[in-house]
Structures are given as C-alpha cells and as structure tokens.
VOPAGU-2260 file (C-alpha; in pm, 1 decimal, decimal comma):
REM VOPAGU-2260
SITE   aa  ch    i         X         Y         Z
SITE  MET   A    0       0,0       0,0       0,0
SITE  SER   A    1     139,0     338,5     -92,8
SITE  VAL   A    2     135,4     625,7     152,2
SITE  GLU   A    3      30,3     967,1      28,7
SITE  THR   A    4     280,0    1232,7     137,7
SITE  ALA   A    5     193,5    1518,4     -95,1
SITE  GLY   A    6     147,5    1839,7      95,2
SITE  HIS   A    7     349,0    1732,3     395,5
SITE  ARG   A    8     674,9    1898,3     489,4
SITE  SER   A    9     995,7    1823,5     673,5
SITE  VAL   A   10    1118,0    2034,2     963,8
SITE  ARG   A   11    1461,9    2011,7    1121,8
SITE  ILE   A   12    1449,4    1968,5    1497,3
SITE  PRO   A   13    1726,6    1870,9    1738,3
SITE  ARG   A   14    1768,3    1496,3    1755,0
SITE  LEU   A   15    1871,5    1523,4    2118,0
SITE  MET   A   16    1749,8    1735,4    2408,7
SITE  ARG   A   17    1878,5    1652,1    2754,9
SITE  LEU   A   18    1867,0    1819,5    3093,6
SITE  VAL   A   19    2163,2    1695,6    3298,4
SITE  GLU   A   20    2323,1    1775,4    3633,6
SITE  SER   A   21    2700,7    1771,5    3578,3
SITE  PRO   A   22    2975,3    1811,7    3316,2
SITE  ALA   A   23    3025,5    1433,0    3322,0
SITE  GLN   A   24    2661,4    1375,7    3229,4
SITE  ALA   A   25    2686,2    1640,3    2957,1
SITE  VAL   A   26    2992,8    1464,6    2813,8
SITE  ASP   A   27    2804,8    1134,2    2815,1
SITE  GLU   A   28    2542,5    1297,3    2593,9
SITE  LEU   A   29    2810,4    1437,7    2361,0
SITE  ALA   A   30    2960,3    1091,6    2334,2
SITE  GLY   A   31    2618,5     964,6    2234,5
SITE  LEU   A   32    2640,7    1178,8    1921,7
SITE  GLY   A   33    2946,2     978,0    1819,0
SITE  ARG   A   34    3229,5     862,0    2041,5
SITE  ASP   A   35    3464,4     861,6    1743,6
SITE  SER   A   36    3351,7    1207,8    1632,6
SITE  SER   A   37    3556,5    1522,7    1682,0
SITE  PHE   A   38    3425,9    1824,5    1871,6
SITE  LEU   A   39    3527,5    2191,1    1869,7
SITE  ILE   A   40    3417,0    2334,0    2204,9
SITE  VAL   A   41    3368,0    2711,0    2187,5
SITE  HIS   A   42    3365,6    2894,7    2519,2
SITE  ALA   A   43    3467,1    3225,9    2676,5
SITE  GLY   A   44    3785,0    3098,2    2839,8
SITE  PRO   A   45    3911,3    3307,1    3133,3
SITE  ALA   A   46    3632,2    3559,5    3069,9
SITE  SER   A   47    3367,4    3301,9    3159,9
SITE  PRO   A   48    3212,2    3363,3    3504,3
SITE  THR   A   49    3157,3    2988,3    3550,2
SITE  GLY   A   50    3450,1    2832,1    3364,1
SITE  TYR   A   51    3203,6    2566,9    3253,7
SITE  GLY   A   52    3326,1    2543,0    2895,0
SITE  ALA   A   53    3682,9    2474,2    3000,7
SITE  SER   A   54    3559,6    2219,4    3256,3
SITE  LEU   A   55    3348,1    2046,6    2994,5
SITE  ALA   A   56    3647,1    2026,0    2760,2
SITE  ARG   A   57    3867,1    1872,8    3032,5
SITE  VAL   A   58    3605,8    1612,8    3121,1
SITE  ALA   A   59    3552,1    1531,5    2753,3
SITE  VAL   A   60    3925,5    1477,2    2698,4
SITE  GLY   A   61    3938,7    1259,0    3007,5
SITE  ALA   A   62    3651,6    1053,5    2865,9
SITE  GLY   A   63    3849,9     989,8    2550,0
SITE  LEU   A   64    3662,4    1222,9    2314,0
SITE  LYS   A   65    3844,5    1402,1    2035,2
SITE  VAL   A   66    3825,5    1763,3    2150,2
SITE  CYS   A   67    3977,1    2094,8    2051,8
SITE  GLU   A   68    3884,0    2437,3    2186,5
SITE  ALA   A   69    3821,0    2789,9    2058,2
SITE  ILE   A   70    3763,7    3108,8    2253,9
SITE  ALA   A   71    3485,7    3359,3    2184,6
SITE  VAL   A   72    3428,0    3637,4    2434,1
SITE  SER   A   73    3153,1    3829,9    2255,6
SITE  ASN   A   74    2909,8    3803,0    1965,1
SITE  THR   A   75    3102,3    4020,8    1721,0
SITE  ASP   A   76    3201,1    3942,0    1364,4
SITE  ALA   A   77    3565,6    3931,4    1470,2
SITE  TRP   A   78    3502,6    3652,6    1721,3
SITE  ALA   A   79    3289,5    3465,4    1468,9
SITE  GLN   A   80    3578,8    3484,5    1223,5
SITE  ALA   A   81    3815,5    3351,1    1489,3
SITE  VAL   A   82    3588,9    3052,0    1547,7
SITE  SER   A   83    3555,1    3001,2    1172,7
SITE  ALA   A   84    3934,6    2991,5    1148,2
SITE  ALA   A   85    3947,0    2726,4    1421,1
SITE  ILE   A   86    3684,5    2523,4    1233,3
SITE  ALA   A   87    3886,6    2544,0     911,7
SITE  LYS   A   88    4200,0    2432,2    1093,8
SITE  GLN   A   89    4054,6    2155,1    1310,4
SITE  ARG   A   90    3776,9    2028,4    1079,6
SITE  PRO   A   91    3549,9    1903,8    1361,1
SITE  GLU   A   92    3231,3    1710,4    1303,0
SITE  TYR   A   93    3049,7    1911,2    1569,2
SITE  VAL   A   94    3080,1    2267,9    1694,8
SITE  VAL   A   95    2973,8    2292,5    2059,4
SITE  GLY   A   96    2878,2    2637,9    2188,2
SITE  VAL   A   97    2911,6    2656,8    2566,8
SITE  GLY   A   98    2812,7    2964,7    2765,4
SITE  GLY   A   99    2569,7    3253,2    2762,5
SITE  GLY   A  100    2375,0    3373,5    2460,0
SITE  ARG   A  101    2664,4    3559,4    2302,5
SITE  VAL   A  102    2900,1    3262,6    2293,0
SITE  VAL   A  103    2625,5    3027,3    2178,9
SITE  ASP   A  104    2533,4    3265,2    1896,0
SITE  VAL   A  105    2892,5    3304,5    1776,0
SITE  ALA   A  106    2939,4    2929,2    1767,5
SITE  LYS   A  107    2601,9    2888,2    1596,6
SITE  VAL   A  108    2691,1    3135,0    1321,3
SITE  ALA   A  109    3038,0    2992,2    1257,3
SITE  ALA   A  110    2901,2    2637,4    1242,8
SITE  ALA   A  111    2627,0    2740,5     999,3
SITE  GLN   A  112    2874,5    2915,8     772,4
SITE  ALA   A  113    3089,5    2601,5     765,3
SITE  GLY   A  114    2792,0    2369,2     718,7
SITE  ILE   A  115    2876,6    2177,4    1037,4
SITE  ASP   A  116    2633,7    2046,3    1296,6
SITE  PHE   A  117    2601,1    2267,9    1602,5
SITE  VAL   A  118    2545,3    2158,9    1963,3
SITE  SER   A  119    2405,7    2410,8    2210,7
SITE  VAL   A  120    2522,0    2387,8    2573,2
SITE  PRO   A  121    2384,8    2702,8    2737,9
SITE  THR   A  122    2481,5    2815,5    3086,1
SITE  GLN   A  123    2201,4    3072,8    3109,9
SITE  ALA   A  124    1831,5    3061,4    3025,8
SITE  SER   A  125    1814,0    3426,5    2924,5
SITE  SER   A  126    1661,0    3383,5    2575,7
SITE  ASP   A  127    1523,4    3136,0    2323,5
SITE  GLY   A  128    1852,6    3159,3    2134,3
SITE  ILE   A  129    1955,5    2835,7    2306,3
SITE  CYS   A  130    1762,2    2644,1    2039,0
SITE  SER   A  131    1673,9    2885,7    1761,8
SITE  PRO   A  132    1789,9    2903,7    1397,3
SITE  VAL   A  133    1855,1    3274,5    1452,2
SITE  ALA   A  134    2164,2    3440,2    1600,0
SITE  VAL   A  135    2218,1    3793,3    1725,0
SITE  MET   A  136    2546,9    3956,6    1630,5
SITE  VAL   A  137    2667,7    4309,2    1702,2
SITE  ASP   A  138    2868,4    4553,5    1494,0
SITE  GLU   A  139    3151,5    4778,4    1605,2
SITE  SER   A  140    2899,1    5021,1    1753,4
SITE  GLU   A  141    2738,0    4741,0    1955,4
SITE  HIS   A  142    2420,5    4759,5    1746,5
SITE  PRO   A  143    2254,6    4415,3    1732,2
SITE  ARG   A  144    2135,1    4245,2    1417,4
SITE  SER   A  145    1959,7    3913,1    1374,0
SITE  ILE   A  146    2096,6    3673,9    1114,4
SITE  ALA   A  147    1988,1    3331,1     996,6
SITE  ALA   A  148    2186,9    3035,5    1123,9
SITE  ARG   A  149    2090,4    2670,1    1182,3
SITE  ILE   A  150    1895,6    2506,9    1458,7
SITE  PRO   A  151    2121,5    2296,7    1682,8
SITE  VAL   A  152    2138,7    1922,4    1626,3
SITE  ALA   A  153    2142,3    1878,2    2004,1
SITE  VAL   A  154    2067,7    2086,3    2313,8
SITE  ILE   A  155    2234,6    1978,6    2637,5
SITE  VAL   A  156    2145,8    2180,2    2946,5
SITE  ASP   A  157    2333,9    2132,4    3272,9
SITE  MET   A  158    2076,2    2250,0    3523,4
SITE  ALA   A  159    2340,1    2260,1    3798,6
SITE  VAL   A  160    2541,8    2532,3    3626,8
SITE  MET   A  161    2221,5    2698,9    3506,3
SITE  SER   A  162    2105,7    2725,2    3866,6
SITE  SER   A  163    2414,6    2928,0    3956,0
SITE  ALA   A  164    2327,3    3197,6    3699,9
SITE  PRO   A  165    2196,9    3531,0    3835,3
SITE  GLU   A  166    1821,4    3544,8    3886,9
SITE  ILE   A  167    1792,3    3826,1    3633,5
SITE  THR   A  168    1892,6    3583,0    3358,0
SITE  TRP   A  169    1598,1    3358,6    3447,0
SITE  ARG   A  170    1366,9    3658,7    3454,1
SITE  ALA   A  171    1497,8    3770,5    3113,6
SITE  GLY   A  172    1440,5    3424,0    2967,7
SITE  LEU   A  173    1088,0    3424,6    3105,6
SITE  GLY   A  174    1025,3    3765,3    2949,7
SITE  ASP   A  175    1158,2    3652,4    2612,5
SITE  LEU   A  176     934,9    3345,2    2615,5
SITE  VAL   A  177     615,4    3520,8    2725,8
SITE  SER   A  178     668,7    3787,5    2458,4
SITE  ASN   A  179     575,9    3520,7    2200,4
SITE  LEU   A  180     213,9    3600,1    2283,8
SITE  SER   A  181     259,4    3944,4    2130,9
SITE  ALA   A  182     458,4    3816,8    1833,2
SITE  ILE   A  183     192,4    3573,6    1717,0
SITE  LYS   A  184     -75,2    3843,4    1740,8
SITE  ASP   A  185     128,4    4056,1    1501,7
SITE  TRP   A  186     185,1    3766,2    1264,4
SITE  ARG   A  187    -186,8    3686,9    1252,3
SITE  ARG   A  188    -259,9    4055,1    1194,6
SITE  ALA   A  189      -7,7    4072,3     908,5
SITE  HIS   A  190    -155,8    3761,0     748,9
SITE  LYS   A  191    -505,1    3909,3     761,5
SITE  LEU   A  192    -410,3    4257,0     641,6
SITE  THR   A  193    -127,0    4195,1     397,2
SITE  GLY   A  194    -156,6    3830,1     303,5
SITE  GLU   A  195     179,3    3748,6     456,1
SITE  PRO   A  196     224,2    3368,7     473,1
SITE  TYR   A  197     130,3    3233,1     812,0
SITE  ASP   A  198     210,4    2903,0     981,7
SITE  ASP   A  199     -58,1    2775,3    1219,6
SITE  PHE   A  200     160,1    2499,8    1362,9
SITE  ALA   A  201     453,7    2730,4    1434,3
SITE  CYS   A  202     216,8    2963,0    1617,7
SITE  LEU   A  203      59,6    2671,9    1802,5
SITE  VAL   A  204     399,6    2564,9    1934,8
SITE  SER   A  205     506,3    2920,9    2014,1
SITE  GLU   A  206     185,4    3004,1    2199,5
SITE  ALA   A  207     183,3    2675,6    2392,1
SITE  ALA   A  208     543,8    2733,1    2500,0
SITE  ALA   A  209     460,1    3081,1    2630,9
SITE  LEU   A  210     142,0    2975,1    2806,1
SITE  SER   A  211     321,3    2684,2    2975,8
SITE  VAL   A  212     501,8    2923,8    3211,0
SITE  ILE   A  213     213,7    3156,7    3293,7
SITE  ASP   A  214      94,6    3031,5    3628,5
SITE  ASP   A  215      -1,3    3236,3    3932,0
SITE  GLY   A  216     205,7    3176,4    4240,8
SITE  VAL   A  217     514,5    3041,0    4064,0
SITE  SER   A  218     865,1    3108,1    4192,2
SITE  LEU   A  219    1159,9    3171,8    3963,6
SITE  ALA   A  220    1372,7    2982,6    4214,4
SITE  ASP   A  221    1165,6    2664,5    4185,7
SITE  PRO   A  222    1377,5    2397,0    4009,6
SITE  LEU   A  223    1071,0    2244,7    3842,8
SITE  PHE   A  224     961,2    2583,5    3710,4
SITE  ARG   A  225    1312,9    2645,2    3578,6
SITE  GLU   A  226    1305,2    2316,5    3391,0
SITE  LYS   A  227     967,2    2414,5    3245,8
SITE  LEU   A  228    1111,3    2749,8    3136,8
SITE  VAL   A  229    1410,4    2586,3    2968,1
SITE  ARG   A  230    1182,9    2348,7    2779,7
SITE  GLY   A  231     960,6    2639,2    2678,2
SITE  LEU   A  232    1257,6    2832,2    2538,4
SITE  ILE   A  233    1360,7    2525,6    2339,6
SITE  LEU   A  234    1009,0    2492,3    2198,0
SITE  SER   A  235    1017,6    2860,3    2102,2
SITE  GLY   A  236    1331,2    2795,6    1898,6
SITE  ILE   A  237    1165,1    2499,7    1727,7
SITE  ALA   A  238     865,7    2721,0    1640,7
SITE  MET   A  239    1102,8    2955,1    1456,2
SITE  GLU   A  240    1252,7    2660,6    1268,8
SITE  MET   A  241     902,0    2550,9    1168,0
SITE  ALA   A  242     820,8    2901,3    1045,6
SITE  GLY   A  243    1150,1    2951,2     866,3
SITE  SER   A  244    1187,3    3286,1    1039,6
SITE  SER   A  245    1168,0    3454,5    1379,6
SITE  ARG   A  246     803,6    3551,9    1315,4
SITE  PRO   A  247     644,8    3334,3    1589,3
SITE  ALA   A  248     874,9    3487,3    1850,3
SITE  SER   A  249     936,6    3842,9    1731,6
SITE  GLY   A  250     686,4    4118,5    1667,0
SITE  ALA   A  251     618,0    4474,6    1780,7
SITE  GLU   A  252     759,5    4401,2    2126,8
SITE  HIS   A  253    1098,0    4314,6    1973,2
SITE  LEU   A  254    1094,3    4622,1    1749,8
SITE  ILE   A  255    1030,9    4838,0    2056,8
SITE  SER   A  256    1320,4    4666,1    2234,1
SITE  HIS   A  257    1555,8    4714,2    1939,8
SITE  ALA   A  258    1462,7    5082,5    1928,9
SITE  LEU   A  259    1527,7    5112,5    2303,0
SITE  ASP   A  260    1873,0    4963,0    2241,9
SITE  THR   A  261    1951,7    5266,5    2026,6
SITE  LEU   A  262    1788,2    5523,2    2256,6
SITE  LEU   A  263    1911,0    5418,0    2600,5
SITE  ASP   A  264    2264,3    5483,3    2720,7
SITE  SER   A  265    2249,6    5149,7    2901,6
SITE  PRO   A  266    1993,1    4916,5    2744,4
SITE  ARG   A  267    1826,6    4673,7    2981,9
SITE  PRO   A  268    1845,6    4296,0    2929,4
SITE  HIS   A  269    1674,2    4194,0    2607,2
SITE  GLY   A  270    1422,1    3965,7    2776,9
SITE  LEU   A  271    1309,2    4238,8    3013,0
SITE  GLN   A  272    1268,6    4490,5    2731,7
SITE  VAL   A  273    1059,5    4255,4    2515,1
SITE  ALA   A  274     844,2    4162,7    2815,3
SITE  PHE   A  275     780,5    4532,3    2871,6
SITE  GLY   A  276     715,7    4571,8    2498,3
SITE  THR   A  277     454,2    4296,8    2518,0
SITE  ILE   A  278     240,4    4505,0    2755,1
SITE  ALA   A  279     293,2    4818,2    2544,5
SITE  ALA   A  280     191,0    4635,5    2226,4
SITE  ASP   A  281    -121,7    4495,0    2390,2
SITE  LEU   A  282    -222,2    4843,6    2500,9
SITE  LEU   A  283    -168,1    4973,4    2147,8
SITE  ARG   A  284    -388,0    4693,2    2012,6
SITE  GLY   A  285    -661,6    4783,4    2258,5
SITE  ASP   A  286    -633,6    4443,4    2426,8
SITE  ASP   A  287    -690,7    4407,7    2798,7
SITE  PRO   A  288    -354,2    4325,5    2959,1
SITE  THR   A  289    -488,1    4290,6    3314,2
SITE  ARG   A  290    -414,0    3916,9    3343,3
SITE  LEU   A  291     -63,6    3954,9    3201,2
SITE  VAL   A  292      11,6    4264,1    3410,4
SITE  GLY   A  293     -77,7    4076,1    3727,1
SITE  TYR   A  294     145,1    3786,3    3629,5
SITE  PHE   A  295     434,9    4013,5    3533,2
SITE  ARG   A  296     420,3    4188,9    3867,5
SITE  SER   A  297     413,7    3858,1    4053,6
SITE  VAL   A  298     736,0    3739,9    3886,7
SITE  GLY   A  299     914,4    4076,6    3868,4
SITE  LEU   A  300     881,7    4148,5    3497,5
SITE  PRO   A  301     851,6    4515,6    3394,3
SITE  VAL   A  302     512,1    4662,3    3317,5
SITE  CYS   A  303     558,6    5041,8    3303,7
SITE  PRO   A  304     844,2    5254,4    3163,8
SITE  ALA   A  305     953,1    5347,0    3517,4
SITE  ASP   A  306    1012,5    4977,0    3588,6
SITE  LEU   A  307    1302,0    4993,6    3343,6
SITE  GLY   A  308    1415,8    5339,9    3443,3
SITE  PHE   A  309    1288,8    5558,2    3159,8
SITE  ASP   A  310     980,1    5769,1    3090,7
SITE  ILE   A  311     681,0    5763,1    2859,1
SITE  ASP   A  312     851,8    6002,5    2617,9
SITE  THR   A  313    1132,3    5752,4    2563,0
SITE  LEU   A  314     877,9    5479,1    2501,1
SITE  THR   A  315     698,2    5703,4    2253,4
SITE  LEU   A  316    1021,6    5753,2    2061,7
SITE  ALA   A  317    1088,0    5378,7    2063,6
SITE  ILE   A  318     740,8    5311,8    1922,5
SITE  ARG   A  319     788,2    5571,2    1650,0
SITE  HIS   A  320    1127,3    5429,7    1553,9
SITE  GLY   A  321    1026,2    5067,0    1597,6
SITE  PRO   A  322     927,3    4998,6    1234,6
SITE  GLU   A  323    1266,8    5124,7    1121,1
SITE  GLN   A  324    1439,2    4845,5    1311,7
SITE  ARG   A  325    1315,8    4582,2    1068,4
SITE  PRO   A  326    1166,2    4733,1     752,3
SITE  GLY   A  327     903,0    4513,1     599,1
SITE  ARG   A  328     798,5    4337,8     918,3
SITE  SER   A  329     432,3    4429,0     960,8
SITE  THR   A  330     323,4    4485,2    1322,0
SITE  ILE   A  331      71,8    4689,3    1517,6
SITE  LEU   A  332     330,5    4970,2    1525,9
SITE  ASP   A  333     246,5    5043,3    1161,4
SITE  GLU   A  334     -96,9    5164,8    1270,4
SITE  VAL   A  335      16,1    5389,9    1555,1
SITE  GLY   A  336     -46,5    5761,2    1533,5
SITE  GLU   A  337     -86,6    6044,0    1781,7
SITE  PRO   A  338    -430,0    5927,1    1907,4
SITE  GLN   A  339    -291,3    5582,1    1987,8
SITE  LEU   A  340      11,7    5729,4    2164,8
SITE  ALA   A  341    -211,2    5956,5    2374,5
SITE  ALA   A  342    -431,9    5658,7    2464,9
SITE  LEU   A  343    -120,6    5461,1    2557,6
SITE  ALA   A  344       0,1    5730,3    2796,9
SITE  ALA   A  345    -344,5    5741,0    2958,0
SITE  ALA   A  346    -350,7    5361,8    2990,8
SITE  TYR   A  347     -15,1    5355,9    3165,1
SITE  ALA   A  348    -135,7    5622,5    3406,7
SITE  SER   A  349    -406,3    5381,7    3522,1
SITE  LEU   A  350    -187,8    5072,3    3559,4
C-alpha cells in the first residue's frame, strides 16, 4: 500500500534534548552523538564567570573524546571569524557552543557558515537563542542584528550550572518566552491585512510554550519551574525553525526593544525589554492586559516605563522608531499615530 505524502513537509528539529546535572553527564550525551567524532568546544575561556566550557572540555578529553577548543568572548564578527578559522583548521564534526547567549550565537553562526552540525550547551536561560535558527550579532557600535543560522542538532542543558546563573537571567528568559504572545498576534494581523504567509503549527507551538510558564504563584527559584522554562525556550526555537523565520517569537515588542537599544545609554536585558514591549503592544492593540500585568508583577517582569528606568517620552520615541528596526515586518506599530500614543500614555497612568 502506498502512503500519500503530498502536501506534507519536513522540519529540522534537534535529535537530542537533555537536561543533565554535571559536566560528566553532559559529556556522556556528547559521546552519544558519536564517540569517534571530533568536537570543537567554543567557550569564553578566562572571561567566563563559571569556567564551565573549560571544565566540559577537560572532562571530555578525560573521557576519550576528540576535543579541541576555541575562545569567543563576545558576539562580534571578529570573534565569529576567529571561530571560523578554528573550524577550518581543526575540521570538527560538531561545533559545541558553551556559555551565555553571546558565545552560543557566535558558535552557531560559525558552524552554519561552515555547514557543520552545532550543539548548544547554554549556561544561562536568558533567551530562546539556546535552540533557535537565529543568532544575534553586534557591529563595532554594539548595534545588534539578527541573522539566519541553523537550529542545533542537540541541546544539552546542565541544570546545575544553570542554577548558579543570576536570577535576572531567568527573569529575562521568562520575558523573552512570554513575549511570544505578542509576536503571534502581530503575525496573525499581518496575514489578515497583507496576506503574509502564516504558519498555524509554528504559532501553536510558540503560543503553547509561552502559556506553559504563565501560572499564578510560581517562583523563579523553583527547580521544576526552571526546567519548564528551559523546555519552553527550546520549543520557542523549534517554532522559529518551523516558520523559517523569527516571526512566531518576534513582533512589535521586539521592534520596541531594538529601538530602546539605540535610545538608552544602558539598554536593559533583552528579555526584560521585550516583556515590557509585550504590555505596550497589547495596550496599542486595545487588548486588555490585566491578566498579564498581574502575572508580570508577581514574577518581577517590567510593566511600566519606570520599571526599566525611563519615561513615557522615551517609550513614545521607541514606538515611532520601531518599524525602522526591521523594515518590511508588519506589526501593530504600523498603525500607531498620535491618538494611539495619547491613549497609551493614559492607559499607563491607570496601571
């Protein structure tokens, strides 16, 4: 009997996702990818606050894996080129990015450019970049830009080292994940108004991931909640892979955040800014954010401009400049004029 497959599609997802509790367990998972394979472990070296990448490399060597190392301190083109040079010299079968979002993104980009499988070993849960096909790089002026990469073939998360990360990184990751709720509203709006292609399944995954962490009375310090958050961030990355873009996880709230990056002398963590942008975008849409505002306040996510240390005028500028951050990405910001900005200021006064 033949099986009809017309109309179906293939989506790349990691073939391995493990939450472990030690470098030794993480190395066991790497070995499962291929004990005879070679690995380039990219980490921040002496600049790493945890030293986890260097520890992982030592344990891997002790376990008999073929390992070489490369250092990347930041997510600049220069560091990406340095990792690319190490790839060209060592010719590994896997590039393993170990560290915070910047190191993971540099390794992700260099691996994609070389056409080599990438393994994500994050030490912070500050964004969905731990499992997304998108990387954020910065130029010489520290201005961020998102570029296409490849989804990791494996995600290995050592919850022990993750637990030692500052609480603000967990709060930022939570903010980045919950902001998906705003992103999918913008994507649905763009599909309706402009005919932009829309992926129901990518949105289903993205929305489910965000909703999985919205629960009254939760504690960011709860190990079970942290595991749920990590899994949600991984699902968010898979939603982007399904969509073929960042659409299910990036809308008006991200454009507001990117604009704030250019306006503020000291931008706040990305996840906090997009969480804040989620409330702002809902107010601009005329949606009732009461439920989300209550949740944000219970977990320490920002609601009003003052929560991030700026005023309504700065937010107004960010909204006006938001569409410039990614020309062609249709969001609610395209419909904002003076009446909407006045209504926004009034809404914030009542929150």
